[in-house]
Short mmCIF file of the C-alpha atoms (twelve columns), coordinates in Angstrom:
data_MODEL
# 
_entry.id   MODEL 
# 
loop_
_atom_site.group_PDB 
_atom_site.id 
_atom_site.type_symbol 
_atom_site.label_atom_id 
_atom_site.label_alt_id 
_atom_site.label_comp_id 
_atom_site.label_asym_id 
_atom_site.label_seq_id 
_atom_site.Cartn_x 
_atom_site.Cartn_y 
_atom_site.Cartn_z 
_atom_site.pdbx_PDB_model_num 
ATOM 1   C CA . MET A 1   134.958 106.712 95.651  1 
ATOM 2   C CA . THR A 2   131.235 105.514 95.266  1 
ATOM 3   C CA . ALA A 3   129.727 102.325 96.912  1 
ATOM 4   C CA . LYS A 4   129.480 98.800  95.525  1 
ATOM 5   C CA . LEU A 5   126.656 96.254  96.401  1 
ATOM 6   C CA . THR A 6   127.652 92.653  96.478  1 
ATOM 7   C CA . ALA A 7   124.628 90.235  95.785  1 
ATOM 8   C CA . VAL A 8   124.847 87.888  98.804  1 
ATOM 9   C CA . ARG A 9   121.614 86.214  97.805  1 
ATOM 10  C CA . SER A 10  120.467 86.956  94.213  1 
ATOM 11  C CA . GLY A 11  116.771 85.782  94.641  1 
ATOM 12  C CA . ALA A 12  114.616 84.077  92.027  1 
ATOM 13  C CA . LEU A 13  115.020 86.928  89.530  1 
ATOM 14  C CA . THR A 14  116.617 90.074  90.225  1 
ATOM 15  C CA . THR A 15  117.341 92.727  87.472  1 
ATOM 16  C CA . VAL A 16  118.671 96.060  86.941  1 
ATOM 17  C CA . GLN A 17  115.807 98.519  85.631  1 
ATOM 18  C CA . ASP A 18  115.315 101.851 84.739  1 
ATOM 19  C CA . SER A 19  112.733 103.680 82.580  1 
ATOM 20  C CA . GLY A 20  114.025 101.528 79.472  1 
ATOM 21  C CA . ARG A 21  114.954 101.694 75.878  1 
ATOM 22  C CA . ARG A 22  112.550 103.745 74.033  1 
ATOM 23  C CA . GLY A 23  112.703 104.299 70.121  1 
ATOM 24  C CA . HIS A 24  114.453 101.359 69.126  1 
ATOM 25  C CA . ALA A 25  111.521 99.082  68.084  1 
ATOM 26  C CA . HIS A 26  112.362 99.376  64.478  1 
ATOM 27  C CA . LEU A 27  115.393 97.798  65.207  1 
ATOM 28  C CA . GLY A 28  113.807 94.735  66.960  1 
ATOM 29  C CA . VAL A 29  115.104 96.160  70.605  1 
ATOM 30  C CA . PRO A 30  111.982 96.209  73.085  1 
ATOM 31  C CA . ARG A 31  111.547 98.848  75.731  1 
ATOM 32  C CA . SER A 32  112.314 96.750  78.838  1 
ATOM 33  C CA . GLY A 33  112.448 98.894  81.988  1 
ATOM 34  C CA . ALA A 34  110.762 98.536  85.398  1 
ATOM 35  C CA . LEU A 35  107.363 96.935  85.106  1 
ATOM 36  C CA . ASP A 36  106.057 98.898  87.998  1 
ATOM 37  C CA . ALA A 37  107.574 102.233 86.834  1 
ATOM 38  C CA . PRO A 38  105.416 104.398 89.464  1 
ATOM 39  C CA . ALA A 39  106.960 102.305 92.450  1 
ATOM 40  C CA . MET A 40  110.551 102.923 90.797  1 
ATOM 41  C CA . ARG A 41  109.983 106.545 90.615  1 
ATOM 42  C CA . LEU A 42  108.547 106.799 93.865  1 
ATOM 43  C CA . ALA A 43  111.601 104.976 95.652  1 
ATOM 44  C CA . ASN A 44  113.968 107.116 93.644  1 
ATOM 45  C CA . ARG A 45  112.186 110.592 94.801  1 
ATOM 46  C CA . LEU A 46  112.597 109.365 98.302  1 
ATOM 47  C CA . LEU A 47  116.302 109.177 97.932  1 
ATOM 48  C CA . GLY A 48  116.679 112.502 95.866  1 
ATOM 49  C CA . ASN A 49  117.555 110.418 92.787  1 
ATOM 50  C CA . ASP A 50  116.144 111.201 89.489  1 
ATOM 51  C CA . PRO A 51  112.735 109.658 89.005  1 
ATOM 52  C CA . ASP A 52  114.144 107.160 86.142  1 
ATOM 53  C CA . ALA A 53  117.366 106.232 87.848  1 
ATOM 54  C CA . ALA A 54  118.350 102.531 87.765  1 
ATOM 55  C CA . VAL A 55  117.088 100.397 90.447  1 
ATOM 56  C CA . LEU A 56  117.258 96.739  91.253  1 
ATOM 57  C CA . GLU A 57  113.903 94.947  90.439  1 
ATOM 58  C CA . THR A 58  112.968 91.776  92.571  1 
ATOM 59  C CA . THR A 59  110.718 88.750  91.822  1 
ATOM 60  C CA . LEU A 60  108.774 87.044  94.447  1 
ATOM 61  C CA . THR A 61  111.650 85.998  96.834  1 
ATOM 62  C CA . GLY A 62  113.646 89.386  97.236  1 
ATOM 63  C CA . CYS A 63  117.244 89.325  97.632  1 
ATOM 64  C CA . ALA A 64  120.194 90.396  100.008 1 
ATOM 65  C CA . LEU A 65  122.848 92.945  99.319  1 
ATOM 66  C CA . ARG A 66  125.999 93.922  101.161 1 
ATOM 67  C CA . PRO A 67  127.548 97.570  100.507 1 
ATOM 68  C CA . ASP A 68  131.232 98.100  100.775 1 
ATOM 69  C CA . ARG A 69  130.435 101.574 101.833 1 
ATOM 70  C CA . ALA A 70  127.350 103.083 103.851 1 
ATOM 71  C CA . VAL A 71  124.330 103.807 101.363 1 
ATOM 72  C CA . THR A 72  120.717 104.843 101.698 1 
ATOM 73  C CA . THR A 73  118.272 102.501 100.394 1 
ATOM 74  C CA . VAL A 74  114.452 102.466 99.795  1 
ATOM 75  C CA . VAL A 75  112.629 99.126  99.476  1 
ATOM 76  C CA . GLY A 76  109.312 99.492  97.745  1 
ATOM 77  C CA . GLY A 77  106.844 97.806  95.190  1 
ATOM 78  C CA . ALA A 78  105.556 94.646  96.650  1 
ATOM 79  C CA . HIS A 79  105.380 94.709  100.335 1 
ATOM 80  C CA . CYS A 80  108.057 92.378  101.953 1 
ATOM 81  C CA . PRO A 81  110.047 92.282  105.263 1 
ATOM 82  C CA . VAL A 82  113.320 94.233  105.322 1 
ATOM 83  C CA . THR A 83  115.938 93.589  107.643 1 
ATOM 84  C CA . VAL A 84  119.745 95.174  108.123 1 
ATOM 85  C CA . ASP A 85  122.059 92.609  109.711 1 
ATOM 86  C CA . GLY A 86  119.008 90.810  110.765 1 
ATOM 87  C CA . ARG A 87  117.354 94.083  112.502 1 
ATOM 88  C CA . PRO A 88  113.999 94.915  111.191 1 
ATOM 89  C CA . ALA A 89  113.917 98.088  109.016 1 
ATOM 90  C CA . ALA A 90  111.690 99.994  107.382 1 
ATOM 91  C CA . TRP A 91  109.858 99.007  103.977 1 
ATOM 92  C CA . GLY A 92  109.015 102.104 101.727 1 
ATOM 93  C CA . ALA A 93  111.087 104.693 103.590 1 
ATOM 94  C CA . PRO A 94  114.950 105.424 103.380 1 
ATOM 95  C CA . VAL A 95  116.961 103.108 105.495 1 
ATOM 96  C CA . ARG A 96  120.998 103.645 106.127 1 
ATOM 97  C CA . VAL A 97  122.734 100.289 105.421 1 
ATOM 98  C CA . PRO A 98  126.275 100.570 107.159 1 
ATOM 99  C CA . ALA A 99  129.419 99.442  105.053 1 
ATOM 100 C CA . GLY A 100 129.517 95.671  105.345 1 
ATOM 101 C CA . ALA A 101 126.158 95.085  106.709 1 
ATOM 102 C CA . VAL A 102 123.529 93.111  104.671 1 
ATOM 103 C CA . LEU A 103 120.278 94.434  103.528 1 
ATOM 104 C CA . GLU A 104 117.823 91.637  103.324 1 
ATOM 105 C CA . VAL A 105 114.771 92.090  101.025 1 
ATOM 106 C CA . GLY A 106 112.687 89.546  102.059 1 
ATOM 107 C CA . PRO A 107 109.839 87.387  99.975  1 
ATOM 108 C CA . ALA A 108 106.880 89.334  98.826  1 
ATOM 109 C CA . THR A 109 104.160 89.142  101.202 1 
ATOM 110 C CA . ALA A 110 101.559 91.224  98.752  1 
ATOM 111 C CA . GLY A 111 102.449 91.615  95.280  1 
ATOM 112 C CA . VAL A 112 105.192 90.255  93.037  1 
ATOM 113 C CA . ARG A 113 107.950 92.931  92.284  1 
ATOM 114 C CA . SER A 114 109.746 94.902  94.880  1 
ATOM 115 C CA . TYR A 115 112.272 97.627  94.086  1 
ATOM 116 C CA . VAL A 116 115.462 98.327  95.678  1 
ATOM 117 C CA . ALA A 117 116.683 101.834 94.876  1 
ATOM 118 C CA . VAL A 118 120.137 103.361 96.123  1 
ATOM 119 C CA . ALA A 119 121.018 106.804 96.782  1 
ATOM 120 C CA . GLY A 120 122.988 107.798 93.712  1 
ATOM 121 C CA . GLY A 121 121.310 104.810 91.487  1 
ATOM 122 C CA . ILE A 122 122.600 101.777 90.095  1 
ATOM 123 C CA . ALA A 123 125.376 102.566 87.904  1 
ATOM 124 C CA . ALA A 124 125.533 99.634  85.491  1 
ATOM 125 C CA . GLU A 125 126.876 100.210 82.171  1 
ATOM 126 C CA . PRO A 126 124.252 101.845 79.625  1 
ATOM 127 C CA . VAL A 127 123.268 99.995  76.634  1 
ATOM 128 C CA . LEU A 128 121.320 102.155 73.877  1 
ATOM 129 C CA . GLY A 129 120.764 104.683 76.382  1 
ATOM 130 C CA . SER A 130 119.533 102.493 79.190  1 
ATOM 131 C CA . ARG A 131 120.753 100.461 82.092  1 
ATOM 132 C CA . SER A 132 117.756 98.055  81.861  1 
ATOM 133 C CA . THR A 133 118.191 94.303  81.718  1 
ATOM 134 C CA . ASP A 134 116.237 92.790  78.767  1 
ATOM 135 C CA . LEU A 135 115.258 89.192  79.094  1 
ATOM 136 C CA . LEU A 136 114.137 88.857  75.540  1 
ATOM 137 C CA . SER A 137 117.027 90.319  73.719  1 
ATOM 138 C CA . GLY A 138 119.879 89.919  76.369  1 
ATOM 139 C CA . LEU A 139 120.738 93.621  76.398  1 
ATOM 140 C CA . GLY A 140 121.846 95.175  79.530  1 
ATOM 141 C CA . PRO A 141 123.300 93.553  82.532  1 
ATOM 142 C CA . GLN A 142 122.710 89.833  83.254  1 
ATOM 143 C CA . PRO A 143 120.070 88.957  86.035  1 
ATOM 144 C CA . LEU A 144 121.719 89.014  89.279  1 
ATOM 145 C CA . ARG A 145 123.682 86.045  90.446  1 
ATOM 146 C CA . ASP A 146 125.051 85.243  93.964  1 
ATOM 147 C CA . GLY A 147 128.489 87.102  94.295  1 
ATOM 148 C CA . ASP A 148 127.835 89.678  91.527  1 
ATOM 149 C CA . VAL A 149 128.958 93.063  92.273  1 
ATOM 150 C CA . VAL A 150 126.941 96.102  91.514  1 
ATOM 151 C CA . PRO A 151 128.272 99.701  91.262  1 
ATOM 152 C CA . VAL A 152 126.421 102.581 92.590  1 
ATOM 153 C CA . GLY A 153 126.468 106.227 91.304  1 
ATOM 154 C CA . THR A 154 127.204 109.397 93.180  1 
ATOM 155 C CA . PRO A 155 124.277 110.514 95.282  1 
ATOM 156 C CA . ALA A 156 122.809 113.849 95.004  1 
ATOM 157 C CA . PRO A 157 123.675 116.752 97.302  1 
ATOM 158 C CA . PRO A 158 121.563 116.402 100.465 1 
ATOM 159 C CA . VAL A 159 118.239 118.243 100.490 1 
ATOM 160 C CA . ALA A 160 115.276 117.839 102.552 1 
ATOM 161 C CA . LEU A 161 113.210 114.733 101.553 1 
ATOM 162 C CA . PRO A 162 110.042 113.056 102.592 1 
ATOM 163 C CA . VAL A 163 110.705 110.133 105.171 1 
ATOM 164 C CA . ALA A 164 107.686 108.215 103.833 1 
ATOM 165 C CA . ALA A 165 105.008 108.080 101.072 1 
ATOM 166 C CA . PRO A 166 101.621 106.329 100.406 1 
ATOM 167 C CA . TRP A 167 102.475 103.248 98.282  1 
ATOM 168 C CA . PRO A 168 99.479  101.571 96.493  1 
ATOM 169 C CA . GLY A 169 98.756  98.006  97.387  1 
ATOM 170 C CA . PRO A 170 98.730  94.991  94.920  1 
ATOM 171 C CA . PRO A 171 95.343  94.466  93.016  1 
ATOM 172 C CA . ALA A 172 92.656  92.249  94.501  1 
ATOM 173 C CA . GLU A 173 91.222  92.085  91.088  1 
ATOM 174 C CA . LEU A 174 93.056  93.469  87.849  1 
ATOM 175 C CA . VAL A 175 90.820  95.451  85.808  1 
ATOM 176 C CA . LEU A 176 92.393  96.254  82.533  1 
ATOM 177 C CA . PRO A 177 90.919  98.958  80.178  1 
ATOM 178 C CA . VAL A 178 91.405  98.197  76.628  1 
ATOM 179 C CA . HIS A 179 90.774  99.286  73.143  1 
ATOM 180 C CA . LEU A 180 89.787  96.711  70.531  1 
ATOM 181 C CA . GLY A 181 93.120  95.758  68.663  1 
ATOM 182 C CA . PRO A 182 93.946  95.818  64.798  1 
ATOM 183 C CA . ARG A 183 92.821  92.207  64.638  1 
ATOM 184 C CA . ALA A 184 89.632  92.315  66.618  1 
ATOM 185 C CA . ASP A 185 87.815  91.307  63.373  1 
ATOM 186 C CA . TRP A 186 89.697  87.796  63.417  1 
ATOM 187 C CA . PHE A 187 87.378  86.999  66.408  1 
ATOM 188 C CA . THR A 188 83.752  85.978  66.470  1 
ATOM 189 C CA . PRO A 189 81.356  88.504  67.929  1 
ATOM 190 C CA . ALA A 190 80.626  86.186  70.780  1 
ATOM 191 C CA . ALA A 191 84.516  85.889  71.548  1 
ATOM 192 C CA . LEU A 192 84.708  89.708  72.065  1 
ATOM 193 C CA . ARG A 193 81.822  89.556  74.111  1 
ATOM 194 C CA . THR A 194 83.540  86.824  76.276  1 
ATOM 195 C CA . LEU A 195 86.638  88.957  76.563  1 
ATOM 196 C CA . THR A 196 84.813  91.951  78.098  1 
ATOM 197 C CA . SER A 197 82.778  90.023  80.161  1 
ATOM 198 C CA . ALA A 198 84.430  86.893  81.468  1 
ATOM 199 C CA . THR A 199 86.743  86.778  84.462  1 
ATOM 200 C CA . TYR A 200 90.416  85.433  83.791  1 
ATOM 201 C CA . ARG A 201 93.041  84.710  86.242  1 
ATOM 202 C CA . VAL A 202 96.935  85.421  86.450  1 
ATOM 203 C CA . SER A 203 98.675  82.336  85.124  1 
ATOM 204 C CA . PRO A 204 101.695 80.867  86.671  1 
ATOM 205 C CA . HIS A 205 103.607 81.029  83.131  1 
ATOM 206 C CA . SER A 206 103.633 84.867  83.166  1 
ATOM 207 C CA . ASN A 207 106.994 86.711  83.183  1 
ATOM 208 C CA . ARG A 208 108.530 90.085  81.976  1 
ATOM 209 C CA . ILE A 209 107.595 89.257  78.457  1 
ATOM 210 C CA . GLY A 210 103.782 88.671  79.064  1 
ATOM 211 C CA . LEU A 211 101.203 88.244  81.327  1 
ATOM 212 C CA . ARG A 212 99.545  85.028  80.743  1 
ATOM 213 C CA . THR A 213 95.835  84.560  81.597  1 
ATOM 214 C CA . GLU A 214 93.631  81.195  82.430  1 
ATOM 215 C CA . GLY A 215 89.918  81.260  81.346  1 
ATOM 216 C CA . PRO A 216 87.641  80.746  78.357  1 
ATOM 217 C CA . PRO A 217 89.322  80.648  75.206  1 
ATOM 218 C CA . LEU A 218 88.517  83.251  72.359  1 
ATOM 219 C CA . GLU A 219 87.218  81.652  69.109  1 
ATOM 220 C CA . ARG A 220 88.550  82.952  65.971  1 
ATOM 221 C CA . ALA A 221 86.484  84.040  63.010  1 
ATOM 222 C CA . SER A 222 89.517  83.414  60.790  1 
ATOM 223 C CA . THR A 223 91.613  80.645  60.744  1 
ATOM 224 C CA . GLY A 224 94.175  81.898  58.478  1 
ATOM 225 C CA . GLU A 225 97.945  82.468  59.103  1 
ATOM 226 C CA . LEU A 226 98.631  86.116  60.236  1 
ATOM 227 C CA . PRO A 227 102.172 87.561  58.984  1 
ATOM 228 C CA . SER A 228 104.238 88.725  61.608  1 
ATOM 229 C CA . GLU A 229 103.409 92.433  62.386  1 
ATOM 230 C CA . GLY A 230 104.592 95.026  64.829  1 
ATOM 231 C CA . ILE A 231 103.646 94.414  68.556  1 
ATOM 232 C CA . VAL A 232 103.155 97.524  70.966  1 
ATOM 233 C CA . LEU A 233 103.341 97.587  75.070  1 
ATOM 234 C CA . GLY A 234 100.081 96.357  76.301  1 
ATOM 235 C CA . ALA A 235 99.124  94.365  73.239  1 
ATOM 236 C CA . VAL A 236 96.583  91.530  73.955  1 
ATOM 237 C CA . GLN A 237 97.460  88.683  71.697  1 
ATOM 238 C CA . VAL A 238 95.653  85.475  71.410  1 
ATOM 239 C CA . PRO A 239 97.835  82.402  70.716  1 
ATOM 240 C CA . PRO A 240 96.202  79.172  69.402  1 
ATOM 241 C CA . ASP A 241 94.916  78.272  72.916  1 
ATOM 242 C CA . GLY A 242 92.734  81.020  72.675  1 
ATOM 243 C CA . ARG A 243 93.836  82.631  76.166  1 
ATOM 244 C CA . PRO A 244 94.786  86.091  76.071  1 
ATOM 245 C CA . VAL A 245 98.338  87.282  76.782  1 
ATOM 246 C CA . ILE A 246 99.158  90.832  77.614  1 
ATOM 247 C CA . PHE A 247 102.499 92.008  76.470  1 
ATOM 248 C CA . LEU A 248 104.809 93.670  79.150  1 
ATOM 249 C CA . HIS A 249 107.959 95.587  78.690  1 
ATOM 250 C CA . ASP A 250 110.392 92.586  77.527  1 
ATOM 251 C CA . HIS A 251 107.818 91.730  74.686  1 
ATOM 252 C CA . PRO A 252 109.069 91.152  71.289  1 
ATOM 253 C CA . THR A 253 108.648 93.755  68.918  1 
ATOM 254 C CA . THR A 254 106.877 91.411  66.163  1 
ATOM 255 C CA . GLY A 255 104.439 88.776  66.454  1 
ATOM 256 C CA . GLY A 256 102.365 86.425  64.195  1 
ATOM 257 C CA . TYR A 257 99.311  85.898  66.449  1 
ATOM 258 C CA . PRO A 258 96.403  88.315  66.287  1 
ATOM 259 C CA . VAL A 259 95.985  91.087  68.699  1 
ATOM 260 C CA . VAL A 260 92.665  91.438  69.720  1 
ATOM 261 C CA . ALA A 261 92.873  94.510  71.869  1 
ATOM 262 C CA . VAL A 262 95.523  96.907  73.511  1 
ATOM 263 C CA . VAL A 263 95.748  97.790  77.326  1 
ATOM 264 C CA . ALA A 264 96.356  101.437 78.185  1 
ATOM 265 C CA . GLU A 265 99.726  101.772 79.406  1 
ATOM 266 C CA . PRO A 266 99.082  103.350 82.973  1 
ATOM 267 C CA . ALA A 267 97.090  100.007 83.790  1 
ATOM 268 C CA . LEU A 268 100.302 97.939  83.347  1 
ATOM 269 C CA . ALA A 269 101.855 98.800  86.817  1 
ATOM 270 C CA . ALA A 270 99.143  97.074  88.366  1 
ATOM 271 C CA . ALA A 271 99.554  93.905  85.998  1 
ATOM 272 C CA . ALA A 272 103.293 94.051  87.134  1 
ATOM 273 C CA . GLN A 273 102.088 93.381  91.019  1 
ATOM 274 C CA . ALA A 274 99.196  91.093  90.251  1 
ATOM 275 C CA . ALA A 275 100.092 87.477  91.660  1 
ATOM 276 C CA . VAL A 276 99.224  84.151  90.224  1 
ATOM 277 C CA . GLY A 277 95.432  83.315  90.493  1 
ATOM 278 C CA . THR A 278 94.530  87.161  90.579  1 
ATOM 279 C CA . PRO A 279 91.094  87.583  88.866  1 
ATOM 280 C CA . VAL A 280 91.787  89.636  85.516  1 
ATOM 281 C CA . ARG A 281 88.833  91.607  83.710  1 
ATOM 282 C CA . PHE A 282 89.009  93.634  80.547  1 
ATOM 283 C CA . THR A 283 86.822  96.300  80.195  1 
ATOM 284 C CA . LEU A 284 86.280  98.708  77.040  1 
ATOM 285 C CA . GLY A 285 87.059  102.319 77.147  1 
# 
């Protein structure tokens, strides 16, 4: 039999995530998946899992888990204190958690989202080929609640694995390379200069759907209404208040506000770890 994890403390928002549901946007289904995919993959590699095996993604406050059988875990992503039954344990490296012990993943001390990988992966039931929780569509497992039980898959056969690895830190400044988007002509030349020269900051209203910014509004050249059109991961949409919103993995597949630019996907992992108030700059290229 494989192990199960009981959520002793579910935290502010803890969800199951893997590499997401690709190829279903035409059905109105977002990709979802881990916002910091490199952190998810590194945690999995340290355990011998498939790099895209499902993990738990926590937000700011961490979580606490009790396995019914001994498991090996890695907590990575946002830096946070880790304990097992109250005793300090390693962050960013494999940790053995005995049956009945409590793995406490503490609040993030740097960054936003920590990842809890377990040898064997989280074995939630797949939906459309993914185990990811999608907050927008409601597909996949519901966000973790106190008392929920999460199944674990069968660990891979033991092999020689690294015991630690270098983890990137959260951005002190979030620099997002962009290409101008399909509706850049809906904005004045001054607005486009503002987009690529001003400093914005991460808004507290950000979530898995989009990273909202605070800063100078972008003036529109066209005041007309835009019919809903397709939205891609990394799209920079500008709502009526003029402040750019960067769409993340739970974004809608269509939208009616103009997309002024698109962020290159590799830069979005850093966006997942940018805390409220982090400076944000957009650069062309």
